[in-house]
N, C-alpha and C positions, 0 to 999 in steps of 0.2 A: 610417696613415703611407702617404702619398702614392708608394707603387711606384715610380712613373713617374719620381721626383725623386732616387731613390737611384741613386748612382755605377755605371758599368757595372762586371761581373765580368768577369774575365778566368780562362777556364781553370784553366791553371798557377797562379795566384794562388790560385783558390777550392780548388784539389786539395793547394797546398801543395807540390809536386811538386819542388820546390827540396831538400827539406827530406826527403822520402821516397827520390828518386831520388839522392841523396847521400847514403846511411845503410850503405853496404856499404862494410864497412871489413875486407875477411879479413885474417885474422892470419899465411896465408902470405906476404902482400906485406911485412907489416911484417920478415918474415925473410928476405926475398928467395927463399924457396922460389915452384918453379912447382909451384901445387896449382888448375887449372883449372876443377874443378867446385866449390871451395868457394865462388864466386859463386851458383852454385845452391842450394847450402846454405843459403847466408845469404837469400835471397829466398824461397825454400821456406817458412821460418820464419817470415820477416816477415809472410808472407800467413797464415800460420796464425796469428799474433797479432792480427793485423788482422781476421780471421773470428771469434776468437773476441771481441774486442771487441764486434763486433755481436751474436752469442749471447747477451752479457751486457745489451745493451741492449732486444733482443727478451724476454729473462727478466725481466727487472725491470720491464717495461711488463704481462706477464702476472703478477709478484706483486703489483703494486698493484693491478689488476684483485679480485684476491682479495683484498685486505687490507679491500675493504670487508665492513663488517658484514651486509651481503646485497646479493648478485649478483641485480637484478631481471632476472624472466625479459623483458620485454618491452624492455632495453637490447640495445643491441650488443656490450656486454661479452664474453656468452660468445662469440658469431662474433669479435671482436677476437681472443681468448684463442687459440682455435684457429687464426686466421690467422698469428698472430704461430709458435706453434708448429710449424706446418707450412713457415714459413720456415726457423726452427731446423734443423728437419729435411733441408731442403733445402742450406742451408749444410754440414750434418754432410755429407751427401752428397757435396759438392766436397772436404770433407779427406779423406775417403776416397778419392778417386778420384785427388786430388792426389799419395799416396804412390807412386801409379806412375811421375810425372815425377822423385820424387826416387829410383827404382828403376832409372832408367836412369845412375845415377853407379853403378859396379861396387865390390867391397869395396875393388879397390887403388887405384882411384881416392880413396877415402874416405882411404884411411890414410894418402895425401900429404900430408893435412894435420889428422887427426884428434888427435893425440898435443899438437897445438896449442892444443887446444880446452879442455882440463884447468884447473879442474872446471867449466867448464860442461857444462849438459844439458838436454833440454827438461823431464826432472823438474824444474828451476827455473820452470816456466812459471807463475807467479802465477796468469793469468787462467781457464789451464785446471783449476786450484785453486779458486779463487772460483765457478766455473759449476758445478763437481760441488757445492760447499757450498750455493750457491743452491738447487738442485735437490732436495738434501735430503741428500748423502751427509755421511755424521754421522762427526766423528773417530774414535771407537771402530771404527767399521766400516770403518774405509779400512785396506787391507793394509798391514803394515809401517809404521801409522802414526807410532809411535816416531821414525822415520828421517824422514818425510817434511816433514817441516820444518829438517832438520840444515843444510843446504846453502845454507838462504835466509839472506839478510843481514836486521839486526834490524826495520827498514821493511817488507820484503816480509812478515815473518811477522806482523807485526801487522796488514799487509791481509788476510791470510787468516785470521788471528781472528777479525778485525771481521768479515769475511764470516760465517763460522762461526757469528757469535752473531746473526747477521738471520734472521727469519723463514724457510723455505725455503719451495719452493714445495709441496711434499708435504704439508708441516703444514698450510697453507692451503689444499691441497687436502683434507685430512680434515676439516677446519671447514666447505668447502662442502659435501662430502659429507652431511656430520651434518646438514646444515638442510632436505636434500631431502625433503620430506614423502609422497610418495606413495605409501611403502612400509607406511608406520606407525602414517598418522593414522587414530582410530578411525570418523570419519565412513564411511570408506571399508567397512571390514571391522567386521561384527557377531558372530556367533557362533565364528568361526573366525579367527585372524588370516590374512593372507598367509603367511606363514612355515609355521605349521602345515600351510596344504594345500599349499605347494609341494615341503616336506620330504617327506610322502608321495607326490607325484609323480615325485620326486628319486628316492626310495628304491625305487619299484617299477620304475624304466628301467635299474637298476645292474647289471649281469652278477656272478655268483659270483664272479668274480676281482677284483672293483671295491667288494666289499662294504665295503672299509677306509676309502674317501671318505664313508661316512655318519659313519664316527666322526671324520674332520677336518670334514667339513661343518657338525655338531653344535658343535664347538668352536668354529670360525668364526662362524659364524649364530644358533644357538640357544641355547647355552648361555652365559651370561655370566662363569658363575663359573670356566670352566675355558678362558676365552679365554686364547692364550697371552700372557705377559709380552713386553715389547720390539718390540713391532709399532708400526708407524709408521701404520699405519691403526687406527681402533677398530672393535669391529663395529659401532656403526651404519654406520659409515661403508662398510665392508663392504658392508654388507646394501642398504645405496643404490646402492653402485658394482655390485653383483650386478645389483640391479632395472634399473637402467639399461642395461647387458647385454642382458638378456632382452626388454626391449618398446621397445627402440630404435627400432623402427619408428612409435612412435608421434610424432607431429610434438613436442612440448615435449621428448623425449628424444634427438630427432637431434642439438645440438651438444654437449650433456653427452656422448653416446655418443663424439663424435667426439673431444670434449679427453682423455677417458681413452685411447684409442685412438691419439692423437699424442703422448701419454706414455711410451705403448709402446713406439713406433716411432723417440723419442729415445734410450731405452735399446738399443733393437735397433742404431741408426746407431753410440752410443758403444760397443758389443762391437764392430761391426766394424772399425770404427778403432782399438780395441785391439789386436785380430787381426792387422789387417795392420800393423800398427805391430810387434807381432811379429815377422810372417813378415820383413818388412824386417831388423830388428836382426839376426836369425838369417842371414839371407843377407849381412851387412854388416860383423860384429864375429863372429859362430858362439857361442862360450861364453865369450867376454869378459868383463869386468865393463864398465858403462856408464862412459864420463866422467865421470859425478856421482860415481860406485864404488857405484850399485847393482849386483845380480846381473844386469844387461841383460834379455835375453829372459826369463829363468826368473822375474824379478820382474815383469815386463809381463805374463806368465801369469797367474799370480798375482793380481794387481791385476784383471785382466778377468774373472776368475773369482768374485770377491767383491763388486765395486765396480758394484752391480748395483740401481737403485735405486727402482723402480716393480715392484719381482718381487711385492711384494702385490696390484698389479692383475693382474699376468699371472696369479696362482695362479686365479684366477677361473673362466678358462676350464675347469677340473676339475669346475667345478659346474655347469653350464649344460644347457640339454634344448634338444631339437628344436621347431621354432616348436607346429606342431602337437601337443605334447603340455604347451603350458603353461597354469596356471590359467587360465580366463576372469576377465577384469577387472571389476569391479563399473561399471554403467553411468555413474554418476555419477565413478570415476575415468576411463575414458574418454573421458567429457566435458573433465573439465580437462586431460587428456594430449593434448588437440586443441585446434588454433587457433582452431576456431569453437566456442564455448561457449554460444550461444544454445540 
């Protein structure tokens, strides 16, 4: 298509500003009640939902990348995925900072219109629930999972359940990590496997107070029969994630490490958003129940402590060693981990 022949685009029409700027209908105005801060309350939450939509857009692009049977090292896919996740993190930073704007509304300002909102609640944010599901938060691991759909209409319940049946990012991540060959291929290791060597090095560096770590290390990385049930990452995926973190300085592992690190940052930002939300709710309503019927701040606190999606990646830090103590890699592996393979 010849873009020069396209009709001109007008700013307000392109952004659909007539719809956006005329989408605020305070409940207080309908009742003839003066509640000046309800406009702020509406706009803040509309802005949240717009950012949630963008996060879903980015997460779905990353999911499509990892749905491929193989993600080529020489393609731009991993770089694209890392860039998308960085953008998600920056958006989440805005979501956290935006709470400061809402906190300019005092508890008394909120009470001017709060009772008019029942039973509407941020707990009914469908997009946020879908974000959690697509990242990898399972229904059974949600705090109060028997309650979290109870305030939704039938259409929204279906949307959330459909999202929970989609393959999540953490499941796709597990498959991608399992396919990484460097720590497990026979061509790199002869008499002793990398894991035999690494275990010995790791054990020698533990203090007397850290000996229990070796028992956990064996369960997670050495003994398949003792691998804990119910984990989202397999033992093979955990091994390869540890290898990526240990040898991240090699060129071929730069972006895989960035990817794992960005996922940890996403969990961190989600936790920060939840805890800022907790403090805001405590400040605004104290120990009252939420407008949607939840226990308010108490519910948010329990959810913040249990809704950690990539915690298995975070656990790997317990099993790292200083660079100067790492096992030396075979020359053929060093070559394969480098850009120049001649």
